[in-house]
SEBA-733498 format. One record per residue (C-alpha): residue number from 1; residue in one letter; chain; x, y, z. Coordinates in nm, 2 decimals. Layout:
<n=NUM; res=a; chain=A; x=X; y=Y; z=Z>
...
END
This chain:
<n=1; res=x; chain=A; x=1.04; y=-4.12; z=2.55>
<n=2; res=x; chain=A; x=1.34; y=-4.01; z=2.31>
<n=3; res=x; chain=A; x=1.12; y=-4.12; z=2.01>
<n=4; res=x; chain=A; x=0.89; y=-3.84; z=2.07>
<n=5; res=x; chain=A; x=1.12; y=-3.56; z=2.12>
<n=6; res=x; chain=A; x=1.17; y=-3.49; z=1.77>
<n=7; res=x; chain=A; x=0.79; y=-3.45; z=1.73>
<n=8; res=x; chain=A; x=0.77; y=-3.23; z=2.04>
<n=9; res=x; chain=A; x=1.02; y=-2.98; z=1.93>
<n=10; res=x; chain=A; x=0.86; y=-2.98; z=1.58>
<n=11; res=x; chain=A; x=0.49; y=-2.92; z=1.75>
<n=12; res=x; chain=A; x=0.65; y=-2.61; z=1.98>
<n=13; res=x; chain=A; x=0.81; y=-2.50; z=1.66>
<n=14; res=x; chain=A; x=0.45; y=-2.48; z=1.49>
<n=15; res=x; chain=A; x=0.37; y=-2.32; z=1.79>
<n=16; res=x; chain=A; x=0.56; y=-2.04; z=1.86>
<n=17; res=x; chain=A; x=0.56; y=-1.66; z=1.65>
<n=18; res=x; chain=A; x=0.66; y=-1.67; z=1.24>
<n=19; res=x; chain=A; x=0.88; y=-1.47; z=1.15>
<n=20; res=x; chain=A; x=1.14; y=-1.35; z=0.82>
<n=21; res=x; chain=A; x=1.44; y=-1.14; z=0.91>
<n=22; res=x; chain=A; x=1.59; y=-0.93; z=0.59>
<n=23; res=x; chain=A; x=1.83; y=-0.74; z=0.57>
<n=24; res=x; chain=A; x=1.83; y=-0.39; z=0.36>
<n=25; res=x; chain=A; x=2.12; y=-0.20; z=0.25>
<n=26; res=x; chain=A; x=2.04; y=0.16; z=0.40>
<n=27; res=x; chain=A; x=1.79; y=0.27; z=0.58>
<n=28; res=x; chain=A; x=1.45; y=0.52; z=0.43>
<n=29; res=x; chain=A; x=1.45; y=0.89; z=0.50>
<n=30; res=x; chain=A; x=1.06; y=0.89; z=0.50>
<n=31; res=x; chain=A; x=0.80; y=0.60; z=0.43>
<n=32; res=x; chain=A; x=0.51; y=0.90; z=0.18>
<n=33; res=x; chain=A; x=0.54; y=0.68; z=-0.15>
<n=34; res=x; chain=A; x=0.45; y=1.07; z=-0.31>
<n=35; res=x; chain=A; x=0.79; y=1.15; z=-0.15>
<n=36; res=x; chain=A; x=1.06; y=0.87; z=-0.05>
<n=37; res=x; chain=A; x=1.24; y=0.85; z=-0.36>
<n=38; res=x; chain=A; x=1.46; y=0.59; z=-0.25>
<n=39; res=x; chain=A; x=1.41; y=0.19; z=-0.40>
<n=40; res=x; chain=A; x=1.42; y=0.01; z=0.02>
<n=41; res=x; chain=A; x=1.16; y=0.34; z=0.08>
<n=42; res=x; chain=A; x=0.92; y=0.16; z=-0.17>
<n=43; res=x; chain=A; x=1.02; y=-0.22; z=-0.04>
<n=44; res=x; chain=A; x=0.89; y=-0.16; z=0.29>
<n=45; res=x; chain=A; x=0.61; y=0.03; z=0.18>
<n=46; res=x; chain=A; x=0.46; y=-0.27; z=0.03>
<n=47; res=x; chain=A; x=0.42; y=-0.45; z=0.36>
<n=48; res=x; chain=A; x=0.18; y=-0.18; z=0.50>
<n=49; res=x; chain=A; x=-0.02; y=-0.05; z=0.17>
<n=50; res=x; chain=A; x=-0.18; y=-0.18; z=-0.12>
<n=51; res=x; chain=A; x=-0.25; y=-0.05; z=-0.51>
<n=52; res=x; chain=A; x=-0.61; y=-0.07; z=-0.66>
<n=53; res=x; chain=A; x=-0.44; y=-0.26; z=-0.87>
<n=54; res=x; chain=A; x=-0.09; y=-0.48; z=-0.86>
<n=55; res=x; chain=A; x=0.16; y=-0.70; z=-1.10>
<n=56; res=x; chain=A; x=0.27; y=-0.98; z=-1.01>
<n=57; res=x; chain=A; x=0.63; y=-1.15; z=-1.15>
<n=58; res=x; chain=A; x=0.54; y=-1.23; z=-1.48>
<n=59; res=x; chain=A; x=0.39; y=-0.87; z=-1.53>
<n=60; res=x; chain=A; x=-0.02; y=-0.98; z=-1.53>
<n=61; res=x; chain=A; x=-0.20; y=-0.71; z=-1.39>
<n=62; res=x; chain=A; x=-0.44; y=-0.84; z=-1.10>
<n=63; res=x; chain=A; x=-0.72; y=-0.66; z=-0.90>
<n=64; res=x; chain=A; x=-0.63; y=-0.56; z=-0.52>
<n=65; res=x; chain=A; x=-0.85; y=-0.32; z=-0.34>
<n=66; res=x; chain=A; x=-0.99; y=-0.28; z=-0.69>
<n=67; res=x; chain=A; x=-1.25; y=-0.65; z=-0.76>
<n=68; res=x; chain=A; x=-1.15; y=-0.64; z=-1.09>
<n=69; res=x; chain=A; x=-0.90; y=-0.45; z=-1.34>
<n=70; res=x; chain=A; x=-1.02; y=-0.22; z=-1.57>
<n=71; res=x; chain=A; x=-1.02; y=-0.30; z=-1.93>
<n=72; res=x; chain=A; x=-1.23; y=-0.22; z=-2.23>
<n=73; res=x; chain=A; x=-1.37; y=-0.60; z=-2.26>
<n=74; res=x; chain=A; x=-1.61; y=-0.59; z=-1.88>
<n=75; res=x; chain=A; x=-1.67; y=-0.18; z=-1.96>
<n=76; res=x; chain=A; x=-1.44; y=-0.01; z=-1.72>
<n=77; res=x; chain=A; x=-1.24; y=0.15; z=-1.94>
<n=78; res=x; chain=A; x=-1.44; y=0.38; z=-2.29>
<n=79; res=x; chain=A; x=-1.33; y=0.29; z=-2.60>
<n=80; res=x; chain=A; x=-1.13; y=0.59; z=-2.62>
<n=81; res=x; chain=A; x=-0.89; y=0.47; z=-2.32>
<n=82; res=x; chain=A; x=-0.98; y=0.85; z=-2.15>
<n=83; res=x; chain=A; x=-1.26; y=0.72; z=-1.91>
<n=84; res=x; chain=A; x=-1.07; y=0.43; z=-1.66>
<n=85; res=x; chain=A; x=-1.34; y=0.33; z=-1.37>
<n=86; res=x; chain=A; x=-1.22; y=0.09; z=-1.02>
<n=87; res=x; chain=A; x=-1.53; y=-0.07; z=-0.85>
<n=88; res=x; chain=A; x=-1.31; y=-0.06; z=-0.50>
<n=89; res=x; chain=A; x=-1.38; y=-0.34; z=-0.23>
<n=90; res=x; chain=A; x=-1.60; y=-0.30; z=0.02>
<n=91; res=x; chain=A; x=-1.47; y=-0.51; z=0.30>
<n=92; res=x; chain=A; x=-1.13; y=-0.28; z=0.33>
<n=93; res=x; chain=A; x=-1.07; y=-0.09; z=0.59>
<n=94; res=x; chain=A; x=-0.75; y=0.10; z=0.76>
<n=95; res=x; chain=A; x=-0.46; y=-0.08; z=0.98>
<n=96; res=x; chain=A; x=-0.70; y=0.13; z=1.23>
<n=97; res=x; chain=A; x=-1.03; y=0.02; z=1.16>
<n=98; res=x; chain=A; x=-1.15; y=0.35; z=0.94>
<n=99; res=x; chain=A; x=-1.33; y=0.23; z=0.65>
<n=100; res=x; chain=A; x=-1.12; y=0.33; z=0.33>
<n=101; res=x; chain=A; x=-1.29; y=0.47; z=0.04>
<n=102; res=x; chain=A; x=-1.31; y=0.61; z=-0.29>
<n=103; res=x; chain=A; x=-1.25; y=0.92; z=-0.11>
<n=104; res=x; chain=A; x=-0.91; y=0.78; z=-0.02>
<n=105; res=x; chain=A; x=-0.82; y=0.77; z=-0.41>
<n=106; res=x; chain=A; x=-0.92; y=1.12; z=-0.48>
<n=107; res=x; chain=A; x=-0.74; y=1.24; z=-0.21>
<n=108; res=x; chain=A; x=-0.40; y=1.07; z=-0.29>
<n=109; res=x; chain=A; x=-0.49; y=1.23; z=-0.63>
<n=110; res=x; chain=A; x=-0.56; y=1.61; z=-0.51>
<n=111; res=x; chain=A; x=-0.20; y=1.54; z=-0.29>
<n=112; res=x; chain=A; x=0.00; y=1.48; z=-0.62>
<n=113; res=x; chain=A; x=-0.18; y=1.77; z=-0.82>
<n=114; res=x; chain=A; x=-0.14; y=2.02; z=-0.54>
<n=115; res=x; chain=A; x=0.18; y=2.18; z=-0.58>
<n=116; res=x; chain=A; x=0.23; y=2.29; z=-0.19>
<n=117; res=x; chain=A; x=0.24; y=1.94; z=-0.11>
<n=118; res=x; chain=A; x=0.61; y=1.90; z=-0.25>
<n=119; res=x; chain=A; x=0.53; y=1.54; z=-0.36>
<n=120; res=x; chain=A; x=0.74; y=1.42; z=-0.61>
<n=121; res=x; chain=A; x=0.62; y=1.08; z=-0.78>
<n=122; res=x; chain=A; x=0.37; y=1.20; z=-0.93>
<n=123; res=x; chain=A; x=0.36; y=1.09; z=-1.32>
<n=124; res=x; chain=A; x=0.11; y=0.84; z=-1.26>
<n=125; res=x; chain=A; x=-0.13; y=1.07; z=-1.12>
<n=126; res=x; chain=A; x=-0.03; y=1.39; z=-1.28>
<n=127; res=x; chain=A; x=-0.17; y=1.22; z=-1.59>
<n=128; res=x; chain=A; x=-0.56; y=1.21; z=-1.48>
<n=129; res=x; chain=A; x=-0.72; y=1.53; z=-1.52>
<n=130; res=x; chain=A; x=-1.05; y=1.43; z=-1.29>
<n=131; res=x; chain=A; x=-1.07; y=1.22; z=-1.03>
<n=132; res=x; chain=A; x=-1.48; y=1.18; z=-0.89>
<n=133; res=x; chain=A; x=-1.70; y=0.93; z=-0.67>
<n=134; res=x; chain=A; x=-1.97; y=0.80; z=-0.81>
<n=135; res=x; chain=A; x=-2.04; y=0.62; z=-0.50>
<n=136; res=x; chain=A; x=-1.75; y=0.53; z=-0.15>
<n=137; res=x; chain=A; x=-1.71; y=0.18; z=-0.36>
<n=138; res=x; chain=A; x=-1.69; y=0.40; z=-0.76>
<n=139; res=x; chain=A; x=-1.34; y=0.61; z=-0.87>
<n=140; res=x; chain=A; x=-1.40; y=0.75; z=-1.20>
<n=141; res=x; chain=A; x=-1.08; y=0.90; z=-1.32>
<n=142; res=x; chain=A; x=-1.04; y=1.11; z=-1.68>
<n=143; res=x; chain=A; x=-0.78; y=1.22; z=-1.92>
<n=144; res=x; chain=A; x=-0.77; y=1.38; z=-2.15>
<n=145; res=x; chain=A; x=-0.49; y=1.20; z=-2.35>
<n=146; res=x; chain=A; x=-0.49; y=0.83; z=-2.34>
<n=147; res=x; chain=A; x=-0.21; y=0.69; z=-2.10>
<n=148; res=x; chain=A; x=-0.07; y=0.43; z=-2.18>
<n=149; res=x; chain=A; x=0.05; y=0.29; z=-1.86>
<n=150; res=x; chain=A; x=-0.29; y=0.42; z=-1.68>
<n=151; res=x; chain=A; x=-0.30; y=0.05; z=-1.50>
<n=152; res=x; chain=A; x=0.01; y=0.19; z=-1.30>
<n=153; res=x; chain=A; x=-0.13; y=0.52; z=-1.14>
<n=154; res=x; chain=A; x=-0.27; y=0.39; z=-0.79>
<n=155; res=x; chain=A; x=0.00; y=0.16; z=-0.65>
<n=156; res=x; chain=A; x=-0.05; y=0.30; z=-0.37>
<n=157; res=x; chain=A; x=-0.31; y=0.53; z=-0.15>
<n=158; res=x; chain=A; x=-0.30; y=0.76; z=0.10>
<n=159; res=x; chain=A; x=-0.56; y=0.78; z=0.38>
<n=160; res=x; chain=A; x=-0.72; y=1.15; z=0.43>
<n=161; res=x; chain=A; x=-0.81; y=1.15; z=0.82>
<n=162; res=x; chain=A; x=-0.46; y=0.97; z=0.90>
<n=163; res=x; chain=A; x=-0.26; y=1.26; z=0.72>
<n=164; res=x; chain=A; x=-0.26; y=1.67; z=0.79>
<n=165; res=x; chain=A; x=-0.25; y=2.00; z=0.63>
<n=166; res=x; chain=A; x=-0.14; y=1.89; z=0.26>
<n=167; res=x; chain=A; x=0.07; y=2.21; z=0.28>
<n=168; res=x; chain=A; x=0.26; y=2.02; z=0.54>
<n=169; res=x; chain=A; x=0.28; y=1.72; z=0.41>
<n=170; res=x; chain=A; x=0.66; y=1.70; z=0.42>
<n=171; res=x; chain=A; x=0.66; y=1.73; z=0.80>
<n=172; res=x; chain=A; x=0.38; y=1.44; z=0.84>
<n=173; res=x; chain=A; x=0.37; y=1.20; z=1.16>
<n=174; res=x; chain=A; x=0.25; y=0.94; z=0.86>
<n=175; res=x; chain=A; x=0.59; y=0.99; z=0.69>
<n=176; res=x; chain=A; x=0.74; y=0.80; z=0.94>
<n=177; res=x; chain=A; x=0.60; y=0.66; z=1.29>
<n=178; res=x; chain=A; x=0.22; y=0.75; z=1.12>
<n=179; res=x; chain=A; x=0.25; y=0.55; z=0.85>
<n=180; res=x; chain=A; x=-0.04; y=0.29; z=0.80>
<n=181; res=x; chain=A; x=-0.24; y=0.13; z=0.47>
<n=182; res=x; chain=A; x=-0.46; y=-0.12; z=0.48>
<n=183; res=x; chain=A; x=-0.23; y=-0.41; z=0.35>
<n=184; res=x; chain=A; x=-0.12; y=-0.74; z=0.58>
<n=185; res=x; chain=A; x=0.14; y=-0.51; z=0.81>
<n=186; res=x; chain=A; x=0.13; y=-0.30; z=1.06>
<n=187; res=x; chain=A; x=0.52; y=-0.13; z=1.16>
<n=188; res=x; chain=A; x=0.53; y=-0.18; z=1.52>
<n=189; res=x; chain=A; x=0.87; y=-0.02; z=1.56>
<n=190; res=x; chain=A; x=1.17; y=0.18; z=1.38>
<n=191; res=x; chain=A; x=1.48; y=0.20; z=1.59>
<n=192; res=x; chain=A; x=1.68; y=0.44; z=1.35>
<n=193; res=x; chain=A; x=1.97; y=0.27; z=1.22>
<n=194; res=x; chain=A; x=1.93; y=-0.09; z=1.34>
<n=195; res=x; chain=A; x=1.58; y=-0.24; z=1.28>
<n=196; res=x; chain=A; x=1.21; y=-0.22; z=1.18>
<n=197; res=x; chain=A; x=0.94; y=-0.42; z=1.29>
<n=198; res=x; chain=A; x=0.64; y=-0.52; z=1.12>
<n=199; res=x; chain=A; x=0.31; y=-0.73; z=1.30>
<n=200; res=x; chain=A; x=0.04; y=-0.81; z=1.13>
<n=201; res=x; chain=A; x=-0.27; y=-0.60; z=1.06>
<n=202; res=x; chain=A; x=-0.51; y=-0.75; z=1.31>
<n=203; res=x; chain=A; x=-0.75; y=-0.55; z=1.10>
<n=204; res=x; chain=A; x=-0.65; y=-0.63; z=0.77>
<n=205; res=x; chain=A; x=-0.96; y=-0.80; z=0.56>
<n=206; res=x; chain=A; x=-0.80; y=-1.20; z=0.53>
<n=207; res=x; chain=A; x=-0.68; y=-1.20; z=0.93>
<n=208; res=x; chain=A; x=-0.60; y=-1.43; z=1.10>
<n=209; res=x; chain=A; x=-0.58; y=-1.68; z=0.82>
<n=210; res=x; chain=A; x=-0.33; y=-1.40; z=0.62>
<n=211; res=x; chain=A; x=-0.05; y=-1.32; z=0.68>
<n=212; res=x; chain=A; x=0.09; y=-1.67; z=0.72>
<n=213; res=x; chain=A; x=0.39; y=-1.48; z=0.88>
<n=214; res=x; chain=A; x=0.35; y=-1.27; z=1.23>
<n=215; res=x; chain=A; x=0.66; y=-1.07; z=1.24>
<n=216; res=x; chain=A; x=0.90; y=-0.91; z=0.96>
<n=217; res=x; chain=A; x=1.21; y=-0.76; z=1.13>
<n=218; res=x; chain=A; x=1.34; y=-0.51; z=0.86>
<n=219; res=x; chain=A; x=1.76; y=-0.50; z=0.94>
<n=220; res=x; chain=A; x=1.93; y=-0.18; z=0.84>
<n=221; res=x; chain=A; x=2.29; y=-0.33; z=0.75>
<n=222; res=x; chain=A; x=2.48; y=-0.02; z=0.60>
<n=223; res=x; chain=A; x=2.74; y=-0.11; z=0.39>
END
């Protein structure tokens, strides 16, 4: 009987909820990636948001919401570097179930280039002179002059349907409790001064195989 006890305990742990607790030294002022300027805001956004392409810890780019990383070799970057095309995945939805399309990418660029929004994190997006949707899953970006870090432009995308009047962007619910993305987690609760709780996004394209962790608790521990 006693020999079976450790095995039983191990099975119970495997069947239980898998949780990671992370400590942060400050609380985000908001989560909108076009406005938020704190490092901690970017850290917690990443539980929920994704970009068209991303970079790993070694600096190598990989496709995320796009199907491939644009390059001259695959025909998605023009020889002069002034036109960059992204082919989007067609199996992605926002965490509320609405489809993710080129229009959301276009909207993100529009917000960054609209002086009424109050956006501040716009350097990469402002370098683009035009964004067009060839179809729902094809984004064509145009530059007036070569922009070397073009692959870092769309590290996040903002959903058109879940926000509001661009001129009122600093007051959107999306900036706080209404934040959503296409990533593996959704925010379940934000207790100011205490913690933020993120749970698995059931509309994530790899669910239920991923995410492998059920819950992330971001504890706010000021100095």
